[in-house]
C-alpha positions in Angstrom: 32.4 -8.5 8.7 30.5 -6.5 6.1 28.9 -9.6 4.7 27.6 -10.6 8.1 26.1 -7.2 8.9 24.4 -7.0 5.3 22.9 -10.6 6.0 21.7 -9.4 9.3 20.1 -6.5 7.9 18.5 -8.3 5.2 17.1 -10.9 7.7 15.7 -8.2 10.2 14.1 -5.9 7.6 10.9 -8.1 7.1 10.6 -8.3 10.9 11.0 -4.6 11.6 8.3 -4.0 8.7 5.7 -6.5 10.0 5.8 -4.7 13.5 4.6 -1.5 12.1 1.6 -3.0 9.6 -1.8 -2.9 10.9 -4.5 -5.4 9.6 -8.4 -5.3 9.9 -10.9 -7.9 10.1 -12.4 -9.0 6.6 -16.0 -10.2 6.9 -17.4 -12.6 4.4 -21.0 -11.3 4.7 -23.0 -8.7 6.8 -24.5 -10.3 9.8 -26.0 -9.6 13.3 -25.7 -11.7 16.4 -28.7 -12.4 18.4 -29.2 -14.9 21.5 -25.6 -16.5 20.8 -26.1 -17.1 16.9 -24.9 -15.5 13.8 -27.8 -14.1 11.5 -26.7 -13.4 7.9 -28.5 -10.2 6.8 -30.0 -10.1 3.3 -28.6 -7.5 1.0 -32.1 -5.9 0.1 -34.9 -4.7 2.4 -37.9 -6.8 2.2 -41.5 -6.3 3.4 -42.3 -8.6 6.3 -45.0 -8.7 9.0 -42.9 -8.0 12.3 -44.0 -8.7 15.8 -42.5 -7.7 19.0 -39.2 -6.3 19.4 -36.7 -9.0 20.7 -33.5 -7.0 21.2 -31.0 -4.6 19.7 -27.4 -4.3 18.4 -25.3 -3.8 21.6 -21.8 -3.4 19.9 -20.7 -2.6 16.4 -17.4 -2.7 14.6 -16.2 -3.4 11.2 -12.7 -4.0 12.4 -13.0 -6.7 15.4 -15.4 -8.9 17.3 -17.3 -8.2 20.5 -19.5 -10.3 22.7 -23.3 -9.7 22.9 -25.7 -8.8 20.2 -22.8 -7.7 17.7 -23.0 -6.7 14.2 -20.6 -5.8 11.6 -23.1 -3.7 9.7 -25.5 -2.1 11.9 -25.1 0.7 14.4 -25.5 0.2 18.1 -29.0 0.4 19.1 -30.4 -1.0 15.8 -33.7 -3.2 16.8 -34.2 -6.8 16.0 -37.9 -7.9 15.7 -39.6 -11.3 15.4 -41.2 -11.9 12.1 -44.7 -13.0 12.5 -45.4 -16.8 11.6 -41.7 -17.7 11.9 -39.6 -18.8 14.8 -36.7 -16.6 15.8 -34.4 -19.7 15.8 -34.6 -19.6 12.0 -35.0 -15.9 11.1 -35.4 -12.3 12.6 -35.8 -8.9 11.2 -33.4 -6.0 11.6 -34.8 -2.6 11.3 -32.5 -0.7 8.9 -34.4 2.5 9.3 -37.9 3.5 10.3 -40.3 0.8 8.8 -37.5 -0.8 6.7 -36.4 -4.2 7.6 -34.0 -6.5 6.3 -34.3 -10.4 6.8 -31.7 -12.1 8.7 -31.4 -16.1 8.7 -29.7 -18.0 11.4 -26.5 -19.6 10.3 -24.3 -20.7 13.2 -23.5 -20.3 16.7 -21.3 -17.3 17.6 -18.3 -18.6 19.2 -16.4 -15.5 20.1 -15.1 -15.5 23.8 -14.3 -12.2 25.5 -11.0 -11.7 27.5 -12.7 -12.1 30.8 -14.4 -15.2 30.0 -11.3 -17.0 28.5 -9.1 -18.6 31.3 -6.4 -20.3 29.6 -4.7 -20.2 26.0 -2.9 -17.9 23.9 -4.0 -14.5 23.0 -5.3 -15.4 19.7 -7.5 -18.3 21.3 -8.8 -15.6 23.6 -9.8 -13.5 20.6 -7.4 -10.6 21.8 -5.4 -8.7 19.3 -1.5 -9.0 19.2 -0.3 -5.7 20.5 2.2 -3.5 18.8 4.4 -3.5 22.1 4.5 -7.4 21.8 5.5 -7.5 18.3 8.2 -4.8 19.0 9.6 -6.8 22.1 9.5 -10.0 19.9 11.5 -8.3 17.0 14.1 -6.9 19.8 14.6 -10.2 21.2 15.1 -11.9 17.6 17.7 -9.0 16.8 19.6 -9.8 20.1 19.5 -13.7 19.2 20.9 -12.9 15.7 23.4 -10.7 17.0 24.5 -13.3 19.4 24.6 -15.9 16.6 26.4 -13.5 14.2 28.9 -12.6 17.0 29.8 -16.3 17.5 30.1 -16.8 13.8 32.5 -14.0 13.4 34.5 -15.1 16.5 34.6 -18.6 14.9 35.8 -17.2 11.7 38.5 -15.0 13.2 39.7 -17.7 15.4 40.4 -20.0 12.4 42.4 -17.4 10.3 
C-alpha cells in the first residue's frame, strides 16, 4: 500500500507543480503591427523624411498578443508615419519620441485571431491563454483517474493473496 501511495505522489508532483507555473511570451524581435502586417523595428533611430501620420499603436503588451495595431515595444498612442518616397507596403516610420523615428520593415501578415472572431477550434487555436482553473480541473481529474487505477490495482493484489 505504501508503495502505491509513494508511486502516486511521484506521478502527481509534476502535474501539481505545472498548474502553478506562469509563462510569458518571448518575442524574437521588436515589432509593430500596421494594416494587418508585422513590421520589424530597427534597433537604432534613423533620420528619415516622414510624411503624413498613417496610424498609431492601439494595444501594447510584452506578455501576450492583441488585435489591431499592436506592438511589443511601443506604448499605446505611439504614431506611425509614411516615409517619403517609400510605399507603406514595404516600410514605415515609428515615432520613438518627439522628432526621433525608428524604421520598421514589413515582414509578414499578422495572423492573430481574437476570441470574438474565432468560431471553432481549441483555446490555443483561438489565441486564448489556458486558464489556471482549467489546469487545476485537469489535474484534479487526473488525480481521480490515478486513484481509481491505484485502487483497482490494490484490490486486485489483495484478492490474489
